[in-house]
C-alpha positions as CSV (number, residue, x, y, z in Angstrom):
1,M,-0.1,0.0,0.1
2,D,2.9,2.4,0.6
3,G,4.1,1.8,-2.8
4,I,0.9,2.9,-4.2
5,F,1.2,6.2,-2.2
6,W,4.6,7.1,-3.4
7,L,3.6,6.2,-7.2
8,I,0.5,8.6,-6.6
9,V,3.0,11.3,-5.4
10,I,5.5,10.6,-8.2
11,V,2.4,11.1,-10.5
12,V,1.1,14.4,-8.9
13,M,4.4,15.9,-8.8
14,A,5.1,15.2,-12.3
15,V,1.8,16.5,-13.7
16,I,2.4,19.9,-11.7
17,E,5.9,20.2,-13.1
18,I,4.6,19.9,-16.4
19,I,1.9,22.4,-15.9
20,T,4.3,25.0,-14.2
21,L,7.5,24.2,-15.8
22,G,9.1,26.1,-12.9
23,L,11.5,23.2,-11.5
24,T,9.8,23.1,-8.4
25,T,8.2,19.5,-8.0
26,I,10.4,17.6,-10.1
27,W,12.9,17.1,-7.2
28,F,10.1,15.8,-4.8
29,A,9.0,13.5,-7.5
30,G,12.7,12.1,-7.5
31,G,12.3,11.8,-3.7
32,A,9.1,9.9,-4.1
33,L,10.7,7.7,-6.5
34,A,13.5,7.0,-4.0
35,A,10.8,6.5,-1.4
36,F,9.0,4.2,-3.7
37,A,12.1,2.0,-4.0
38,A,12.6,1.7,-0.3
39,S,8.9,0.6,0.1
40,L,9.6,-2.0,-2.4
41,M,12.5,-3.2,-0.4
42,G,10.4,-3.4,2.8
43,A,11.4,-0.5,4.6
44,N,8.9,1.0,7.1
45,L,6.9,4.2,6.5
46,V,9.0,6.3,8.7
47,V,12.3,5.4,6.6
48,Q,10.5,5.8,3.5
49,F,9.4,9.4,4.6
50,I,13.2,10.1,5.7
51,V,14.3,8.9,2.3
52,F,11.7,11.0,0.5
53,I,12.9,14.1,2.5
54,V,16.6,13.5,2.4
55,V,16.4,12.8,-1.3
56,S,14.3,15.6,-2.1
57,V,16.4,18.3,-0.4
58,L,19.7,16.8,-2.0
59,L,18.2,16.8,-5.4
60,L,17.1,20.2,-5.0
61,A,20.4,21.4,-3.4
62,L,22.7,19.7,-6.0
63,T,21.0,19.7,-9.2
64,R,18.9,22.8,-9.3
65,P,21.6,25.2,-9.7
66,F,22.9,23.5,-12.7
67,A,19.5,22.9,-13.9
68,V,18.5,26.6,-13.8
69,E,21.5,27.6,-15.7
70,F,21.1,25.1,-18.3
71,L,17.6,26.3,-19.0
72,N,18.4,29.8,-18.9
73,K,21.4,29.9,-21.1
74,D,19.6,30.8,-24.2
75,R,17.2,33.1,-22.4
76,I,17.0,36.6,-24.2
77,R,16.9,39.6,-21.9
78,T,13.9,41.6,-22.4
79,N,12.5,45.2,-21.8
80,A,14.5,47.0,-18.9
81,E,16.6,44.0,-18.2
82,S,18.3,44.5,-21.8
83,L,19.8,47.9,-20.7
84,L,22.0,46.3,-18.0
85,G,25.8,47.1,-18.9
86,L,25.1,49.5,-21.8
87,T,26.5,53.0,-22.0
88,G,24.3,56.0,-21.8
89,V,24.8,59.7,-21.6
90,V,24.1,62.0,-19.0
91,I,21.5,64.7,-20.2
92,E,20.8,66.4,-16.7
93,D,23.2,66.3,-14.0
94,I,22.7,63.3,-11.6
95,D,22.4,64.3,-8.1
96,N,21.1,61.8,-5.6
97,L,20.6,64.3,-2.9
98,R,18.5,66.6,-5.1
99,A,16.6,63.5,-6.5
100,Q,17.4,64.6,-10.1
101,G,19.1,63.2,-13.2
102,L,18.6,62.0,-16.7
103,V,20.0,59.4,-19.0
104,S,19.6,58.8,-22.7
105,V,20.0,55.2,-23.6
106,E,19.2,53.8,-26.9
107,G,17.1,57.2,-27.6
108,Q,15.0,56.7,-24.5
109,E,15.3,59.0,-21.7
110,W,15.3,57.5,-18.0
111,T,15.7,58.9,-14.7
112,A,18.9,57.9,-13.1
113,R,20.8,57.7,-9.7
114,S,24.6,57.2,-9.3
115,V,25.6,54.1,-7.1
116,S,28.7,55.9,-5.8
117,E,26.5,58.9,-4.6
118,E,28.8,61.2,-6.6
119,V,27.3,64.1,-8.7
120,I,27.8,63.1,-12.5
121,L,27.7,66.0,-14.8
122,K,25.7,66.6,-17.9
123,D,27.4,64.9,-21.1
124,T,29.3,62.2,-19.0
125,H,29.3,58.7,-20.4
126,V,27.8,56.2,-17.8
127,E,27.2,52.5,-17.4
128,I,23.9,51.0,-16.5
129,V,24.8,48.8,-13.3
130,K,21.1,48.2,-12.0
131,I,17.5,48.9,-12.5
132,S,15.6,49.9,-9.6
133,G,11.8,50.2,-10.3
134,V,11.8,53.1,-13.0
135,K,15.5,54.2,-12.4
136,L,18.6,53.6,-13.8
137,L,21.6,53.0,-11.3
138,V,24.6,54.1,-13.0
139,K,28.5,54.7,-12.6
140,V,30.7,56.9,-14.4
141,K,32.4,54.9,-17.5
142,P,36.0,55.4,-17.8
143,Q,37.0,57.1,-20.8
144,F,38.9,55.5,-23.2
145,A,42.2,57.1,-24.6
146,E,42.0,58.5,-28.1
147,K,44.2,56.8,-30.8
């Protein structure tokens, strides 16, 4: 009877994973599979439950980071996320204390704040480090020496 319970858990977790595709329940399906194997070997319910928990946690901790990296390797950044690392030009002095500053990036104007708290003057080239809400957090981009 314990084996049937674990088979049901495996199916339910697999179905949830198929529906969500979020890499959230597949690890517990693996734990349920290990518990099912333990039940076939005659382990009592407490041992089966311990096997389920231990295997699920180990699978989650050891394989999820690699699976997420593998699944996200071809992901295309969209919207504001695609601005990270780009260079912009300050079109209004950036002064965090006065809550002012505008940057032009790819033809769009964004409010901006300095990550170093320094005042960044108009026409300075800046690198977009982070996005917080609708504000770009920027740092002064080192100028390249002219050839």
